[in-house]
N, C-alpha and C positions, 0 to 999 in steps of 0.2 A: 702266209702273208700275202698272197695274190688276192685274197677276198677284202684286205684291209685298205687297199690303195686302189686308185681310180684307174680299171683296167684299159681305159682308152689311150692314156698317156703313154703307156710301153708301144703302143701299136702305131702312133703317129709318124708318118714317115715311110711305115713298112706296108700296112695293108690300108690305113685310115688316113683320113686328111682333115685338115684344121677346119673349124666352123666360121673362125675368124683369120681374116687375110689383110693386114694392114703394111701398104706400101707407103712409107713415109720418107720420103727424100726429095730433093730439088729446090727450087727458089721458095716454095710454100712449104718449108720444113715447119713441124710443129712437135712439141713434145709427145711421146709416145702415152704418157700418163693422161693427157688432155684428151686424146682420141679416145682412150680406154674409159676414162669418166664419161664422155658423151655416149659412149656404146652402152654404159649401163644406164643411163637416164632413159636410152631408147627402151631399154629392156624393161624398166619400171613402167613407162608409159606403155607398153604393149600389153603388160600383164593388167593393168588397171583397165585398158579399153576393152580387152577380151573378156574381162570378169563380167563389166557392165552389159556388154551384148552377148552375154551367154554363148561365148565360142571357146573351144578348146583350142589352146596355143601349143604347137608343136615345136620342131627343130627350126633353128633360127640361122641364116648364113650372112656374114657382114663382111663386105669386101670395100676397103677404104685405099683409094690412091690419089694420087696428085690431082686429078680431073674429076671423078666421079666418087660418089658413095653410094653402092649397091646394098639392098637388104632384102633378101628372099625370106618369106616366112611360109612355113607350112601350118595348116589349121584344120579343124574339124568343126562343122556347123551343126549346132543342136536345135536352132531354131527353123532352119530352111527359109531364110530369107535373104533373096539373091543380092540385095544392094547393101548389105552390111559392110563387105569389104571394100566399096567405094567409101563409105564415111570414116572408115577406119584410115584408110589411104591419105584421105583429104586431111585429117587430123595429125597423121605422121608427117605429111610433107611441109606442114606448117611449123611443126615443132623441129624437124630437122634442118629447115632451111635458116633458123634461128642460130642452130649449133654449127652447122658445117657451111662453108663458104661456098663450096664447089657444087656441083650438079648431083641431086639425089634421085636414085631411081628405087621403086619399091614395086615387089612382085609378091603376090598372095597366090599360094597354091593349096587346093583343098583337098583333103584326104577323107574321103568316106569313111574309111574304117580306123576308127580310134585306137586300134591295138597294133598298128604299123611301126610306131616309134614308140622308144619308153618315154618319151617327155609328154606324148599324148596320152599314154595309159595313167602317167601320174596325175595329169592335169583331169583327166576324165574321174580319177579317185576322188581327187579334191573336189570336184563338181558336186559328186555324190554326197561326199561328206555334209557340203552345204544344205542337202535335203533332208537332213535329220535321220539319216541313215547311219547303224553302227559299223565302225570301221571293221570289226572282225566280219560281219557279213558281206561290207564292199569288197575285202581283199579275198574272201572264198569265191564271190562271183567272178573276180577277174581270174582267180586260178583256174576255174571251170571253163572261162572263156578262152584263155590263153592255151590251155592244154587242147581245144578243139583245134587251134590254128598251128599245132607242131604238124612240121614238114609243109608248111606252105612257104610261098616264095614270094620275092619282090626284088625291086631294082635298087642297089646300094651304089653310092658314090666312094670310088677307092683311088688307090693311087695309081692302079691299072685301069682306071677310066669307070664307066658303067658296068657293073657285074650284077649277077643273079646270087641273090642269097637265099639259103633256105634254112629256115627257123629249127633247129636242132634242139633248143632247150632253153628254159628260161628258170629264173630264180627271184623270189617275192620276201622281203623281210620287213617287218613292221616291229617297231620297238616302241613303247612308252605305257602309258596308261589309256587304255581304250574301252575298258570295262567299267561299267557304272555298277561298281560292287563295293562292300566294306572294305576290301582287301587295297591297302595304299601302295603296294608295291607294283613296280612296272614290270611288264610282261614283254614276250619276243615270240612274233609267230613266223615260221618260214616255210614257204611252199618251193619245190624243186622238182622239176618234171625233164626227163631228157638228160642230155650231156652237156656240162659247162666246163670245158677244159681253159680255165683261166691262164695258165701257163703256156699255152699254144699261141706264140706271137704271129703266126699265120691266120689266125682267125679273125672274125669279125665280131665285135661285141659291142652293144649299145647298153649303156648305164646311165642311171640317174640317181642322185641322192638328195634329198630335200625333206623338208617338214610340213606335217600338218598340224595345226593349231585347233584344238577342240575345248571345250568347258572343264575337261580333267586335265589338260597340261597339253605339252608339246610332243608330237609323236614323230618319230624318224623312220623315213621309208626309205627303201634300196631295191633297186630294180635292175636285174641282168637279162639282156637278152644275148642269146649266142645264134649267129648265124655260120652256115657252112658256106664256103665260096664255092660257085661252080662256075669254072672258067669257060 
């Protein structure tokens, strides 16, 4: 059952923290559903802007309080053009100023390694799928690239503050019709390397679940990254 649910929700408050923080009280009280709707609009705008500028969108941290709205965005650049973040930031400031009445702060952080987060890995796979490459070949290359990164370390944000996480294992699952053959049935391919103890609540797990739309149909993608916490 642990593989059929989001493993991050079990660890919120124990080892992992929320990506969105909404402090909604005081004289400027508004409904939570309105703030959530505006946050989803920002996400759609970010997705469109990054696709147009050939950028890989990573994790997003959203913090809304009574006075300020903070948006922290992690991304990877495929074009090596240094002024793209300024143009995207200007577009976001114009849009968010219409949605939120308080002060808006936007920060961009570039990650040179696209395999550092689960969201960057999925968006990189989506970018390669638009280059007319077969999904079977794309995910085989992802498997080989991630296998090399086993035991690599990176800084993680947890309830204990900044910690060092060591990649111990990963799992990739692709389901759908992705082979251009006469067979009309959907297929599932899975790649797993290392340990992935999803029942251990003291671990740190990055997970993403999304879809890739192709000419043959919709393919579901699931990705788990398991990190060992080094205190």
